[in-house]
C-alpha positions, 0 to 999 in steps of 0.5 A: 452489504458494505457501503465504501467510498473513496478518498482520492477518487480523482485520482488514478488510482482513486477511478481504478478503486470507484470501478472496482467497489462497483463491479463487485456484488458484495458492495456498494459503492457510497461516494467519492471525495476529491477536493478537484472534483467535488460536483462531478458525478463519480462513475462520470469520473471514473470513467463509467456511465453516470451513477447520480453520485456526486462527488465531496470535497473532503472527509467532512463532509462524508461522517456527519451525514451519509457515512459509510462502512468503509473508506478507501484512500489514495492519497497522498502522504502530507495528508494521510495521517490527519484524514487517518485520524478522522476517519477511525475516530468516528468510527468507520472502517480504514484501507490505506494505500498511501505510502509514509505512515512512521510506525509510532504514527500506525500505534497512535491510530491503532490506538484511536482505531481500537477506541471506536471498533474502526479497524484499519489496514494500512498496506504497501501493496496492494497486489497478491504477487507482491505479497506473495513475492515478499513472502517467498523472498523471508523465505529465501533468507536464511538460506541467502543471507547475502541479498539486494532489492531494485524497485522501479516505479513510475517517475510520479511516485511520492516516495523513495525507495516504495513502501514495498521496498521498505516491508520487504526489505524488512521482512527478509531482516527479520528472516535473517536475525530469526535464524543467526545468518549476515549477509558477506563482509561489503567490502567495497567503497563508494566513489560516488555517494549513494551508488550502493543505493540505500540500506534499511537495516541490513540489506539495500536497496535499489530506487528507479524511476522512469517513465513507462513503469508502474510497480516493478520489485527485483529481490536479488541473491547471490550465493556460492557460484549461483544466483537467485532473482524474484521478480514481480511486475504489475502491469497496469493498476488493475493488478492491485484492486483484488487486494483493494476489494478482498481489504474491504471486505475482509477489515471488519473482522480484523481488529486493531491497526494491521500492517500489509496485506499478507494478513488479510490472506 
């Protein structure tokens, strides 16, 4: 049995992770961390029956006693880097669903993890459908090098563009470079700064932030007298849970830091 603890267990994503871990026969819910819910029963906070497991206020409270096998972190970009360094240095595997880590930070976390036999997964998106969307987009890019991304999320999301959109753009760009293809010249000139979106490598991304959305992305390809689009919609946070559970089960077999859930499939 794999003992799993949830950091950010009182948040919207954290509560869903708690329920998913508790419901899985191969995982054991070891506890939850959330400074705003310390002392409360984790089951009650998650909206299920009381589990007689009290939430704690910080990571430091669990790394010396009651240390789990895996910590799933859904907190925020302001604290994820310091959290991750502590967790990996303590020899605990870490599944990160929080975006905002730079490539340099990921490299440092990889080194810390290797030195302490602790593995780490950083996944911009845990939806299996979103992972398939990114994979298909990269496969299409050599044939349709003219491409843009529109991503839509709720207006409480911390970052723009989303980590999923950035990773999609990088995968598309890598595929175009590998196949030595380039997009057509864009002759449009902005009359209002930002009207054409933001560039990641050679791919333009447009971010929408509105109430009512969860997580959505459309990849638009333009060709000669034809267009092609791929769209993925997460209708609720439940769509991310199969990927989170999969990550908890497989992380012990994936040394170092892995970026992207597709490497676990």
